[in-house]
Structures are given as C-alpha cells and as structure tokens.
C-alpha positions as CSV (number, residue, x, y, z in Angstrom):
1,M,-85.6,-0.9,178.8
2,T,-83.1,1.3,180.6
3,E,-79.4,2.0,180.1
4,Q,-78.9,0.2,183.5
5,W,-80.3,-3.0,182.0
6,D,-78.2,-2.7,178.8
7,Q,-74.9,-2.1,180.6
8,D,-75.5,-4.9,183.1
9,Q,-76.4,-7.3,180.3
10,V,-73.1,-6.8,178.6
11,G,-71.3,-7.7,181.8
12,A,-73.6,-10.6,182.6
13,S,-73.1,-12.2,179.3
14,G,-69.3,-11.9,179.6
15,G,-69.3,-9.8,176.4
16,S,-70.5,-12.7,174.4
17,G,-73.8,-11.1,173.4
18,S,-74.8,-7.8,172.1
19,S,-77.3,-5.7,174.1
20,G,-78.2,-4.1,170.8
21,G,-80.8,-1.4,170.7
22,A,-83.5,-3.4,172.4
23,G,-82.8,-1.9,175.8
24,S,-82.4,1.7,174.9
25,S,-86.1,2.4,174.2
26,G,-88.0,1.8,177.5
27,A,-91.5,0.7,178.0
28,S,-92.3,4.0,179.7
29,G,-89.3,6.1,179.2
30,S,-88.6,6.5,182.9
31,P,-85.1,5.8,184.0
32,G,-84.5,2.7,186.1
33,D,-87.9,1.1,185.2
34,W,-87.5,-2.5,184.1
35,R,-91.2,-3.3,183.7
36,L,-92.6,-4.2,180.2
37,F,-96.1,-5.1,181.3
38,R,-98.0,-2.4,183.3
39,G,-101.5,-3.8,183.6
40,D,-103.1,-0.4,182.8
41,G,-104.8,-1.6,179.6
42,R,-102.9,0.8,177.4
43,T,-101.5,-0.5,174.1
44,R,-97.8,0.1,173.6
45,R,-95.0,-1.4,171.5
46,V,-92.0,-2.2,173.6
47,A,-88.5,-3.4,172.8
48,F,-87.6,-6.6,174.6
49,P,-84.2,-6.8,176.2
50,E,-81.8,-9.7,175.5
51,A,-82.9,-12.9,177.1
52,P,-80.9,-14.8,179.7
53,P,-78.1,-16.9,178.2
54,W,-79.9,-20.1,179.1
55,R,-83.1,-18.9,177.4
56,R,-81.7,-18.0,174.0
57,F,-82.7,-20.0,171.0
58,T,-81.4,-20.4,167.4
59,P,-83.6,-20.8,164.3
60,A,-84.3,-24.3,163.1
61,P,-81.5,-25.6,160.8
62,G,-81.9,-25.2,157.1
63,A,-82.5,-27.9,154.6
64,D,-78.8,-28.7,154.4
65,A,-78.0,-28.3,158.0
66,G,-79.0,-31.7,159.2
67,A,-75.9,-33.4,157.9
68,A,-73.7,-30.9,159.7
69,D,-75.5,-31.7,163.0
70,V,-74.6,-35.3,162.6
71,D,-71.0,-34.5,161.7
72,G,-70.5,-32.6,164.9
73,T,-72.1,-29.1,164.7
74,D,-74.7,-28.5,167.3
75,T,-77.1,-25.6,166.6
76,R,-77.9,-25.3,170.3
77,A,-75.9,-22.5,171.9
78,H,-73.3,-23.9,174.3
79,R,-74.0,-23.3,178.0
80,P,-71.4,-23.5,180.6
81,Y,-71.4,-26.7,182.7
82,L,-69.4,-27.2,185.9
83,I,-68.7,-30.7,187.2
84,G,-66.3,-31.9,189.9
85,P,-63.4,-34.2,189.3
86,D,-65.1,-37.2,191.0
87,E,-68.2,-36.8,188.8
88,S,-66.1,-36.4,185.7
89,E,-64.3,-39.7,186.4
90,I,-67.6,-41.5,186.6
91,V,-68.6,-40.0,183.2
92,N,-65.3,-41.2,181.7
93,A,-65.9,-44.7,183.1
94,A,-69.2,-44.9,181.4
95,L,-67.6,-43.7,178.1
96,L,-64.8,-46.2,178.2
97,L,-67.1,-49.1,179.2
98,R,-69.7,-48.1,176.6
99,R,-72.4,-48.4,179.2
100,P,-75.4,-46.1,179.8
101,L,-74.8,-43.4,182.4
102,L,-77.7,-43.3,184.9
103,V,-77.7,-39.8,186.4
104,T,-79.8,-39.2,189.5
105,G,-80.3,-36.1,191.7
106,H,-82.8,-33.5,192.7
107,P,-84.4,-31.3,190.0
108,G,-82.1,-28.5,188.9
109,T,-78.8,-30.2,189.6
110,G,-77.9,-30.4,186.0
111,K,-78.7,-34.0,185.0
112,S,-80.1,-33.2,181.5
113,S,-77.5,-30.6,180.8
114,L,-74.7,-33.1,181.3
115,A,-75.6,-34.8,178.0
116,H,-75.2,-31.5,176.2
117,A,-71.9,-30.9,178.0
118,I,-70.6,-34.2,176.8
119,A,-71.7,-33.7,173.3
120,H,-70.2,-30.2,173.2
121,E,-66.8,-31.2,174.7
122,L,-66.4,-34.3,172.5
123,S,-67.8,-32.8,169.3
124,L,-70.5,-35.5,169.0
125,G,-73.1,-33.3,167.4
126,R,-76.7,-32.7,168.2
127,V,-78.1,-34.5,171.3
128,L,-80.9,-36.9,170.5
129,T,-83.5,-36.5,173.2
130,W,-86.2,-39.0,174.3
131,P,-88.4,-37.3,176.9
132,V,-90.1,-40.2,178.7
133,N,-93.6,-40.1,180.1
134,S,-96.2,-42.6,181.4
135,R,-97.3,-43.4,177.8
136,S,-93.8,-43.9,176.4
137,T,-92.9,-47.3,174.8
138,L,-89.7,-48.8,173.4
139,R,-91.3,-48.7,169.9
140,D,-91.6,-44.9,170.2
141,A,-87.9,-44.5,170.8
142,L,-86.9,-47.0,168.0
143,Y,-89.1,-46.1,165.0
144,G,-92.6,-45.3,163.8
145,Y,-94.4,-46.5,160.7
146,D,-97.2,-44.4,159.2
147,A,-99.2,-47.2,157.6
148,I,-102.4,-45.2,157.3
149,G,-100.6,-42.4,155.6
150,R,-99.0,-44.7,153.1
151,L,-102.3,-46.5,152.4
152,R,-104.0,-43.1,151.8
153,E,-101.2,-42.2,149.4
154,S,-101.6,-45.4,147.5
155,N,-105.4,-44.9,147.2
156,L,-105.0,-41.3,146.0
157,R,-102.4,-42.4,143.4
158,K,-104.7,-45.2,142.2
159,G,-107.6,-42.7,141.9
160,R,-105.4,-40.3,139.8
161,E,-104.4,-43.1,137.5
162,E,-108.0,-44.0,137.0
163,G,-108.9,-40.3,136.3
164,G,-110.4,-39.7,139.7
165,G,-108.9,-36.3,140.4
166,G,-105.6,-34.7,141.2
167,A,-105.4,-34.8,145.0
168,P,-101.9,-34.1,146.2
169,T,-99.7,-37.1,147.0
170,G,-96.3,-37.6,148.5
171,P,-94.7,-37.5,151.9
172,G,-95.8,-33.9,152.5
173,A,-99.4,-34.5,151.7
174,P,-102.1,-35.2,154.4
175,G,-101.6,-38.5,155.9
176,A,-97.8,-38.6,155.7
177,F,-95.5,-37.9,158.7
178,G,-96.5,-34.8,160.7
179,A,-100.0,-34.7,159.2
180,T,-102.7,-37.3,160.1
181,G,-103.0,-41.0,160.5
182,A,-100.6,-42.9,162.8
183,F,-98.6,-39.8,163.4
184,G,-99.8,-36.6,165.0
185,P,-99.0,-33.0,164.1
186,S,-95.6,-33.2,165.6
187,G,-94.7,-36.4,163.7
188,S,-94.6,-38.5,166.9
189,P,-95.9,-42.1,166.8
190,D,-99.4,-42.9,168.0
191,P,-99.0,-44.1,171.6
192,S,-101.3,-47.1,170.8
193,G,-98.5,-48.5,168.6
194,S,-101.1,-49.9,166.1
195,P,-101.5,-47.4,163.2
196,D,-104.0,-49.7,161.4
197,P,-107.5,-49.9,163.0
198,S,-107.8,-53.4,161.7
199,G,-104.8,-54.5,163.8
200,S,-102.6,-55.3,160.8
201,P,-99.1,-53.8,161.2
202,D,-99.0,-53.1,157.5
203,P,-102.2,-52.8,155.5
204,L,-100.2,-52.5,152.3
205,G,-98.2,-55.6,152.9
206,T,-95.1,-53.4,152.3
207,S,-95.2,-54.5,148.7
208,G,-94.5,-52.5,145.6
209,P,-91.4,-50.5,144.4
210,S,-89.6,-48.5,147.1
211,G,-88.7,-45.7,144.8
212,P,-85.5,-43.8,145.7
213,S,-84.9,-46.2,148.6
214,G,-84.6,-49.2,146.4
215,P,-81.3,-50.8,145.5
216,S,-81.1,-49.1,142.1
217,G,-81.8,-45.7,143.4
218,S,-84.2,-45.0,140.6
219,P,-86.9,-42.5,141.4
220,G,-90.3,-44.1,142.2
221,S,-93.8,-43.0,143.1
222,P,-94.0,-41.0,146.3
223,G,-97.0,-43.0,147.3
224,T,-95.1,-46.2,147.3
225,D,-91.8,-45.0,148.8
226,I,-92.0,-46.8,152.1
227,G,-88.9,-45.0,153.4
228,S,-91.0,-41.8,153.5
229,Y,-93.3,-43.4,156.0
230,V,-90.8,-44.9,158.4
231,R,-89.0,-42.5,160.8
232,L,-86.4,-43.6,163.3
233,G,-86.9,-42.4,166.8
234,P,-84.2,-40.9,169.0
235,L,-82.9,-44.3,170.1
236,G,-83.2,-45.8,166.6
237,T,-81.3,-42.8,165.2
238,A,-78.6,-43.2,167.8
239,L,-78.1,-46.8,166.7
240,V,-77.5,-45.9,163.0
241,P,-73.9,-47.0,162.3
242,G,-71.4,-44.1,162.0
243,E,-67.7,-43.3,162.6
244,R,-68.5,-41.6,165.9
245,P,-71.1,-42.3,168.5
246,R,-74.1,-40.1,169.0
247,V,-75.3,-38.8,172.4
248,L,-78.7,-39.9,173.4
249,L,-80.5,-38.3,176.4
250,V,-83.3,-40.5,177.9
251,D,-84.9,-37.9,180.1
252,E,-86.7,-38.8,183.3
253,L,-86.9,-42.6,182.8
254,D,-88.5,-43.0,186.2
255,K,-91.7,-41.3,184.8
256,G,-92.2,-44.2,182.3
257,D,-94.0,-47.5,182.6
258,V,-92.6,-49.9,185.2
259,D,-91.6,-52.4,182.5
260,L,-89.8,-49.8,180.3
261,P,-86.3,-50.2,181.8
262,N,-86.5,-54.0,181.2
263,D,-87.7,-53.4,177.7
264,L,-84.5,-51.5,177.0
265,L,-82.2,-54.2,178.1
266,T,-82.0,-56.2,174.9
267,V,-81.4,-53.1,172.7
268,F,-78.7,-51.9,175.1
269,E,-77.0,-55.3,175.1
270,E,-77.3,-56.1,171.4
271,G,-77.0,-52.6,170.0
272,E,-79.5,-53.5,167.2
273,F,-83.2,-53.8,166.4
274,E,-85.5,-54.9,163.6
275,I,-88.1,-53.0,161.6
276,P,-90.5,-55.8,160.6
277,E,-92.2,-53.7,157.9
278,L,-88.9,-53.4,156.1
279,A,-87.6,-56.9,156.9
280,R,-90.4,-58.6,154.9
281,L,-89.7,-56.6,151.7
282,P,-88.4,-58.6,148.7
283,E,-84.7,-58.9,148.1
284,E,-84.6,-56.3,145.4
285,E,-86.0,-53.8,147.9
286,S,-83.8,-54.8,150.8
287,R,-82.1,-51.4,151.1
288,V,-84.4,-48.5,152.1
289,A,-83.5,-45.0,153.0
290,V,-85.7,-44.0,156.0
291,L,-86.3,-40.7,157.8
292,T,-84.5,-40.1,161.1
293,A,-84.7,-37.9,164.2
294,D,-82.2,-35.6,162.5
295,P,-83.7,-32.8,160.4
296,Q,-83.4,-33.5,156.6
297,V,-81.3,-36.6,157.1
298,R,-82.1,-40.1,155.9
299,A,-80.4,-43.4,156.9
300,P,-80.1,-46.6,154.8
301,V,-81.6,-49.7,156.4
302,V,-80.7,-53.0,154.9
303,R,-83.1,-55.9,155.3
304,G,-85.0,-54.1,158.0
305,R,-82.2,-54.2,160.6
306,V,-80.4,-51.3,162.3
307,R,-77.2,-52.2,164.1
308,C,-74.7,-49.7,165.5
309,S,-71.0,-49.7,164.9
310,Q,-70.3,-47.4,167.9
311,F,-72.6,-47.8,170.9
312,P,-74.1,-44.4,171.6
313,V,-73.3,-42.3,174.6
314,V,-76.5,-42.8,176.6
315,V,-77.3,-40.5,179.4
316,I,-80.4,-41.6,181.4
317,T,-81.8,-39.1,184.0
318,S,-84.0,-40.0,187.0
319,N,-85.5,-37.9,189.8
320,G,-85.7,-40.9,192.0
321,E,-89.4,-41.3,191.8
322,R,-89.1,-45.1,191.4
323,E,-86.5,-47.8,191.8
324,F,-85.2,-49.6,188.8
325,P,-84.8,-53.4,188.5
326,P,-81.4,-54.9,189.4
327,A,-80.9,-56.3,185.9
328,F,-81.2,-52.7,184.5
329,L,-79.0,-51.2,187.2
330,R,-76.3,-53.8,186.5
331,R,-75.9,-52.5,183.0
332,C,-75.6,-48.9,183.9
333,V,-72.9,-46.7,185.5
334,R,-74.5,-44.6,188.2
335,L,-73.8,-41.0,188.9
336,D,-75.5,-39.0,191.7
337,L,-75.3,-35.2,191.3
338,A,-75.4,-33.6,194.8
339,E,-76.8,-30.1,195.5
340,P,-74.1,-27.5,194.9
341,D,-72.6,-25.8,198.0
342,E,-72.2,-22.0,198.2
343,Q,-68.8,-21.9,196.4
344,R,-70.1,-24.0,193.6
345,L,-73.2,-21.8,193.3
346,R,-70.9,-18.7,193.0
347,D,-68.9,-20.5,190.3
348,I,-72.1,-21.4,188.4
349,V,-73.3,-17.8,188.5
350,G,-70.0,-16.5,187.3
351,A,-69.8,-19.0,184.5
352,H,-73.3,-18.1,183.2
353,L,-73.5,-14.4,183.8
354,G,-69.8,-13.3,184.3
355,D,-67.9,-12.5,187.4
356,E,-69.4,-9.0,187.5
357,A,-72.8,-10.6,188.3
358,L,-71.4,-11.8,191.7
359,V,-71.2,-8.2,193.0
360,G,-74.1,-7.2,195.2
361,V,-75.9,-10.6,195.2
362,D,-74.7,-12.0,198.6
363,D,-78.2,-11.4,200.0
364,L,-79.7,-13.5,197.2
365,L,-77.3,-16.3,197.9
366,R,-78.0,-16.3,201.6
367,T,-81.8,-16.3,200.9
368,F,-81.4,-19.1,198.5
369,L,-79.3,-21.2,200.8
370,A,-81.7,-20.5,203.8
371,R,-84.7,-21.6,201.8
372,R,-83.2,-24.6,200.1
373,A,-84.1,-28.0,201.4
374,P,-83.3,-31.2,199.5
375,G,-85.2,-31.0,196.2
376,E,-87.0,-27.8,197.2
377,L,-85.1,-25.2,195.1
378,A,-83.2,-25.5,191.8
379,T,-79.9,-23.8,190.8
380,D,-81.5,-22.1,187.8
381,Q,-83.9,-20.3,190.2
382,L,-80.9,-18.6,191.7
383,L,-79.6,-17.7,188.2
384,N,-83.0,-16.2,187.4
385,A,-82.9,-14.1,190.6
386,V,-79.4,-12.8,189.9
387,F,-80.2,-12.0,186.3
388,L,-83.2,-9.9,187.4
389,R,-81.1,-8.2,190.0
390,K,-78.4,-7.3,187.5
391,G,-81.1,-6.0,185.2
392,G,-82.2,-3.4,187.7
393,V,-84.9,-5.4,189.5
394,D,-84.7,-4.8,193.2
395,L,-86.1,-8.1,194.3
396,P,-86.9,-7.1,197.9
397,P,-88.4,-9.6,200.2
398,G,-92.0,-10.2,199.2
399,A,-94.1,-11.6,196.4
400,L,-91.6,-11.1,193.6
401,L,-88.8,-12.8,195.3
402,D,-91.1,-15.6,196.5
403,A,-92.3,-16.1,192.9
404,V,-88.7,-16.5,191.6
405,L,-87.5,-18.6,194.5
406,H,-90.6,-20.7,195.0
407,R,-90.4,-24.2,196.4
408,L,-90.6,-27.1,194.0
409,G,-92.3,-29.5,196.3
410,G,-95.9,-29.6,197.6
411,A,-99.2,-28.5,196.0
412,V,-99.2,-25.4,193.8
C-alpha cells in the first residue's frame, strides 16, 4: 500500500489502531496506487493494509477465556453505536420490564448491533447469538443431545474391555460434539431433532455413571459421561442461573417457521425448560455438568431442569418480512429503528472512522442520500465508500461506486 493509505488509516481509526508496516510496501511500488489484485496473472506477495474497524477480528479465546466471557469480558472489539434518546428510553423500558425487545427496521439500521451495544455498556459479557432460518426450531436454541455419539462411545469402550482394539474414545473422538452423528462439523444440532434413526430420544436409556458430572464428582468413563454429549444452545445458555443476566440476540426471527414465535412463549414466560434425557437419570446422578454455548464452560443441570435467576436481555430482530401473532407481540417491547438522516450519517461516519474522515466526502453523502430509498441502501455501505475514499480510492461515478453503493432490493 501507499503512504497515503497509511496516514489516512491512522486518522480514520481515531488513533486506536496501528497502521504498522503493512501499508508501506505496495503491491506495485507506484505511489498512490491502492490496488492489491491486478488481474495480470503475475504472482506477487503483497502486504495487506489494516482492515476497516468493523471488519477486524480477534483470535478465538483460549482454554481459560470462556469464564472471563461470562463474567463480563467480551472478546469482540467494541464498535461505536449511536442511538437517539427516544430509542434509548424504549431499550431501558425493556430492561426494567424484563421483556424481550423486538427491534424492527430496514437492513443496515443497526438492529443486531444494538445487542452488542447493550452488552458492552452494561458489562454483560459475550452476546449469545441465535441466527434464525427456515429450519430453526426451539429445540435448537435450548439444547442438543448427541445420542449417536454417546452410543458409539459406549460400543467402542465395550469393545476395548473385551479386547477388541484401542479405538479412541471420549468427547473429542469421532461421534462426539462437532464430529459426526446427531451433530455436524460445527457442533450444531441435527435439524431433524431426532438423533436416533430408530426414533428413540435416547438409545442408551441415559443409564450408567455420569462420571465427573455425577454428584460425587468422581471421574468416570468418557464414554458414559452424558454431560459431554449435551450442549446448551444460545437460549438454553442464556437461561443458566447467574448473578447477572446474559444478552441473547435472536437474529431475524421473521425468517423462521410461522409457529416459532408461539413456541417461544412458554420459555419466555416461565424462564425455564427441561432436558428429558437428564430428567430421567437416577437420583444419584441428578446433577450433571453439561456443555454450553460459551467456549470451555460447563453448567450444572439438576434433575434435567434449567431455570434462570435473572431473565436474559433478549433482543429479537426482524426485517418485517412477516407479521408476528398478537400473543407474541404482547410479551415484547417494540422498537423501530428509522433510517438515519444526513446529520446522523455524519455522526456515524465520525464515530467509526474519526472526524477527519468527514473531510472531502460530501459528494459521497449526497450520492448515498440520492440513491437511498426505504430498505434500498444500508449505512455500512456508506462507511465502506468513505473508508475506500480515505484510503486513496477515487470512487468516481461508475462501476466501482455502483458496486459499493448497490441497491439491496430486487434481483441480483
């Protein structure tokens, strides 16, 4: 990259980031050239400049970082969030009433970011996120049980005891969470909700010692530790009792099944749910430490029931693709985020990229406002355009500007 990009980056990030040496060695060595890819087929090793503030990521937390996330340390870099006094009062009403906050608005108005802003300002730790799609079910959000993985572990252990080989066993072996069976590579539950092809919810009958999750805490066999095969989902983790509430983001609920909002009513009203696979364990195994949606963190579940002590801060987003039933709306506090006006757009650009970024971008603001129709352009598209301009990209009218400020509606 060029020195122009490096200097602009320091101003755009408000001095919070270091431009480092990434921008000093350009892709071609010619001053003022911002292009990394040239399309000429020649192999070259280029240094990438610093990413925009909203596209920077931190490494996954270490083995002992999960507990810090729960206690209030979020590994996600804080991103500025501007909200008006009227909207802020509605958020506070939802917090005081312990009711879900239903946030509506066009794409790019900051619906999902509001959950992270609340968690950051109130020191409520990492946001638990449930991205809803057409296949999502309430069971996905509450918990998953890898019955096939546990059955495989039991069979492998039995084979080893009978001298049948030394196949690896334990939660990390094939068939446990994140491997095969009822859970895919990402560790998410099978959408069918029935991990056992025979239809039985628990082919093992959830019998046998529960190992470290048992009441005595004595180590047991990995193949029979049922806690290693039960993982709470984002909603289930949010309902784990604690001194402070967790923040749960239910993203784009309107994309889910038509019955999903009604399915949530009982959980939102009662603040609890049952895990049948654990509820039928014998009394001496009534306490089980299960996996959670937090990395490297387990939670104790007693007699198969999870009940919150503090109702979580639930932020539900919707793009307005479908109406919700009245019974669901009655239990929510509604907040509609309007499209930002010109002054709010300037404030947003200044908050993300620094006040220096506002110099020389009036034409981009005018173009953005002229092209914007309800739901047709998002605020982050303007941020992308300003970031490129401050990095030395001309952005004249034409294909490049059209690609950055492309309309969100219609066929692609």
